[in-house]
FINU-246437 format. One record per residue (C-alpha): x, y, z. Coordinates in steps of 0.05 Angstrom, whole numbers, padded with zeros to 5 digits, always signed. Example, Ala and Ser with C-alpha at 12.3 -4.5 7.8 and 13.67 -1.06 7.14 Angstrom:
// FINU-246437
+00246-00090+00156/+00273-00021+00143/
// end
This chain:
// FINU-246437
-00398+00148+01359/-00349+00140+01411/-00285+00162+01375/-00325+00218+01342/-00351+00244+01409/-00278+00249+01443/-00258+00285+01386/-00315+00340+01392/-00299+00338+01458/-00232+00355+01451/-00253+00424+01396/-00301+00439+01446/-00272+00434+01512/-00204+00471+01475/-00250+00529+01461/-00267+00532+01531/-00205+00518+01561/-00174+00567+01512/-00219+00630+01532/-00256+00629+01470/-00319+00614+01511/-00341+00600+01576/-00402+00565+01566/-00418+00507+01517/-00472+00461+01503/-00463+00408+01438/-00526+00363+01403/-00523+00320+01352/-00576+00277+01327/-00579+00238+01266/-00656+00206+01242/-00683+00238+01299/-00641+00201+01346/-00587+00248+01399/-00528+00210+01380/-00483+00260+01419/-00502+00311+01472/-00442+00345+01511/-00430+00406+01556/-00368+00440+01572/-00363+00502+01618/-00312+00539+01669/-00299+00524+01715/-00319+00454+01710/-00402+00462+01726/-00433+00445+01657/-00500+00426+01650/-00544+00396+01577/-00601+00437+01611/-00561+00502+01610/-00609+00553+01572/-00570+00600+01524/-00584+00671+01491/-00600+00640+01419/-00588+00713+01398/-00612+00719+01325/-00631+00639+01323/-00695+00678+01336/-00699+00694+01266/-00714+00621+01239/-00736+00584+01302/-00789+00634+01323/-00807+00692+01274/-00800+00646+01209/-00832+00584+01242/-00885+00621+01257/-00883+00655+01177/-00888+00580+01163/-00955+00565+01200/-00993+00620+01170/-00968+00613+01104/-00990+00532+01110/-01061+00561+01149/-01075+00612+01082/-01069+00663+01121/-01008+00693+01094/-00975+00687+01022/-00902+00689+01005/-00930+00745+00954/-00962+00786+01009/-00941+00851+01000/-00929+00886+01069/-00980+00934+01058/-01033+00887+01052/-01029+00868+01123/-00999+00932+01149/-01040+00987+01103/-01007+01046+01145/-00949+01033+01111/-00990+01036+01036/-00945+01103+01015/-00871+01088+01042/-00819+01038+01009/-00825+00988+01064/-00911+00976+01041/-00888+00951+00972/-00845+00898+01000/-00863+00830+00993/-00856+00760+01046/-00808+00732+00997/-00771+00796+01008/-00750+00799+01074/-00751+00726+01090/-00691+00715+01031/-00660+00785+01057/-00668+00809+01003/-00720+00870+01009/-00661+00928+00999/-00666+00951+01079/-00605+00967+01108/-00564+00914+01147/-00559+00947+01208/-00582+01009+01240/-00576+01017+01318/-00645+01034+01334/-00645+01023+01409/-00592+01093+01402/-00640+01126+01346/-00702+01123+01393/-00660+01140+01461/-00641+01197+01420/-00706+01220+01398/-00727+01226+01471/-00674+01266+01490/-00688+01322+01435/-00746+01320+01459/-00783+01290+01394/-00819+01238+01430/-00838+01228+01503/-00801+01185+01542/-00817+01117+01530/-00844+01081+01596/-00837+01013+01567/-00816+00962+01513/-00882+00972+01481/-00875+01038+01475/-00803+01037+01447/-00827+00983+01394/-00879+01033+01370/-00824+01078+01349/-00773+01028+01325/-00824+01001+01284/-00839+01077+01256/-00762+01077+01244/-00759+01011+01207/-00824+01021+01172/-00789+01102+01143/-00728+01071+01119/-00710+01072+01051/-00692+01026+01009/-00609+01013+00993/-00620+00974+00939/-00680+00946+00892/-00720+00887+00920/-00701+00822+00899/-00635+00844+00873/-00583+00838+00922/-00581+00798+00995/-00560+00837+01049/-00575+00811+01121/-00602+00852+01185/-00657+00846+01227/-00700+00907+01201/-00739+00848+01155/-00750+00805+01215/-00776+00862+01255/-00820+00880+01195/-00837+00798+01201/-00850+00806+01272/-00911+00857+01259/-00940+00823+01208/-00944+00759+01245/-00976+00795+01311/-01024+00835+01262/-01048+00767+01231/-01047+00726+01293/-01074+00780+01335/-01015+00751+01385/-00959+00778+01404/-00896+00738+01373/-00872+00705+01441/-00952+00684+01458/-00960+00654+01384/-00906+00620+01384/-00914+00587+01449/-00981+00570+01434/-00970+00536+01361/-00902+00510+01376/-00874+00511+01453/-00951+00472+01473/-00956+00422+01416/-00883+00395+01423/-00883+00396+01496/-00815+00446+01501/-00798+00468+01575/-00729+00497+01563/-00751+00552+01502/-00777+00622+01511/-00774+00702+01506/-00765+00739+01579/-00811+00798+01569/-00767+00850+01610/-00830+00894+01629/-00859+00837+01671/-00861+00840+01739/-00827+00781+01762/-00816+00748+01691/-00747+00749+01698/-00727+00726+01775/-00779+00673+01758/-00742+00644+01699/-00673+00657+01739/-00703+00619+01799/-00721+00553+01749/-00671+00554+01699/-00590+00554+01695/-00567+00603+01643/-00505+00609+01608/-00484+00687+01616/-00470+00731+01561/-00424+00796+01557/-00400+00843+01612/-00444+00896+01572/-00411+00971+01584/-00476+01016+01574/-00524+00971+01628/-00460+00951+01662/-00466+00891+01693/-00462+00824+01664/-00517+00797+01622/-00565+00737+01641/-00629+00727+01634/-00627+00784+01599/-00629+00798+01513/-00562+00812+01494/-00579+00859+01433/-00586+00919+01447/-00653+00937+01401/-00690+00873+01435/-00663+00896+01506/-00695+00969+01481/-00764+00941+01466/-00768+00895+01524/-00743+00837+01504/-00782+00807+01451/-00770+00813+01378/-00761+00782+01306/-00692+00787+01307/-00675+00762+01375/-00699+00745+01440/-00707+00675+01443/-00671+00631+01499/-00659+00551+01487/-00630+00490+01514/-00598+00456+01457/-00643+00394+01470/-00708+00440+01462/-00675+00472+01400/-00662+00391+01375/-00741+00370+01388/-00760+00439+01339/-00712+00417+01280/-00731+00345+01288/-00809+00368+01276/-00782+00407+01227/-00752+00351+01183/-00805+00309+01200/-00852+00356+01163/-00808+00370+01105/-00801+00289+01096/-00872+00279+01097/-00887+00257+01167/-00931+00272+01218/-00913+00346+01238/-00947+00412+01265/-00915+00439+01200/-00942+00430+01129/-00897+00388+01081/-00915+00433+01027/-00888+00498+01068/-00829+00465+01097/-00797+00445+01041/-00805+00508+00995/-00781+00549+01059/-00716+00498+01055/-00708+00488+00979/-00720+00557+00962/-00648+00587+00926/-00662+00661+00929/-00641+00689+00857/-00613+00755+00878/-00548+00782+00823/-00510+00799+00886/-00494+00764+00955/-00507+00706+00984/-00562+00646+00961/-00611+00644+01007/-00673+00604+01031/-00730+00623+01060/-00714+00660+01129/-00649+00604+01135/-00576+00609+01122/-00544+00564+01066/-00483+00522+01080/-00434+00555+01036/-00450+00628+01039/-00416+00686+01081/-00385+00661+01142/-00434+00604+01151/-00386+00563+01191/-00421+00503+01171/-00358+00467+01140/-00339+00433+01076/-00382+00366+01094/-00450+00395+01086/-00490+00377+01038/-00525+00432+00989/-00586+00407+01011/-00568+00435+01080/-00602+00492+01122/-00581+00532+01177/-00575+00589+01220/-00520+00633+01271/-00533+00681+01324/-00480+00735+01344/-00483+00706+01416/-00442+00639+01392/-00509+00596+01378/-00520+00558+01315/-00572+00507+01282/-00550+00466+01218/-00581+00409+01186/-00561+00375+01122/-00637+00346+01098/-00593+00294+01052/-00561+00262+01104/-00616+00281+01151/-00566+00293+01207/-00562+00363+01251/-00516+00399+01303/-00545+00438+01355/-00481+00489+01381/-00493+00538+01432/-00435+00580+01471/-00427+00646+01497/-00375+00668+01456/-00388+00744+01480/-00374+00723+01557/-00305+00753+01537/-00314+00808+01499/-00350+00839+01425/-00276+00833+01404/-00265+00749+01412/-00300+00718+01344/-00278+00653+01336/-00333+00622+01321/-00329+00604+01245/-00272+00572+01266/-00306+00521+01313/-00362+00512+01286/-00327+00494+01210/-00294+00442+01266/-00343+00410+01297/-00392+00398+01236/-00337+00378+01194/-00326+00321+01251/-00399+00305+01268/-00398+00289+01187/-00341+00254+01185/-00371+00195+01230/-00441+00201+01212/-00449+00235+01140/
// end
């Protein structure tokens, strides 16, 4: 692995030196064992335990795993309708959607909506009272999501977006009786002994300051509307508006803790002892959506050769993964029993800086060249 590690170092270090990213963490594992772990930063004070804003990796690591646990214990099924859990939505188009549609992004929901702006506009127009905290704004966001007119027939087209995972968060919280961060911590973080994966409740007095004191974070963008460099503060605007905890974004983690979650999922997939059920993990990983248009997807997870996956050419068809807007990714090759965690803060130099597909592709191909 030494020669491959040197090549991987060159790929990622070049991205740092070239100001495509300011910091990065790379971890490659095979058969559950870490074979390469590196950190990179400019200026060079790199730490392998640095915590990154995972952006949409939240969808699979927190929300999808929570849904897996509820399905495994029989509290939920893939054919459950939204209105079966949230009866107040029965008269709305979203009420008829099934959990499968939400997980595979085939619900017909819009690809993107600036929900944070929509809430602010309603407040400014006097349509709703100004919100005092994220929980109140989350209730408004949920109303907006639930009332979305469908843009296509469920199961017909894949349109990736956040709305489905805002509904899934709502479902998880209703069935569990806990907020998503608490459920995820109790059922995943604590049993696995993880210390560097968490949400940050921006409404809780002192929580962000406590996290900043205990951990070292990768900074993200210089936010134009918050007028500050973001650190230990979720970058996604809607997740920030609702207090930092959301089904689509908000999770922070180190590369090693992501590796532990991946190892636990792969163990379940192979039938070994795990906090996750074998049959449920296999159903989620092996699922291939049968939509007529758009990328085929697994349940919650991307597949390796979909649009902008960045998984490279070497990942086998029996692979799953996911990317995050901030420059993060996890890709798992189930056939070759290999996975790669790549965390960066690509937004440090601006939102227009989008080199991640090329960087991911090079890293994944090089890791497979040596270990695949």
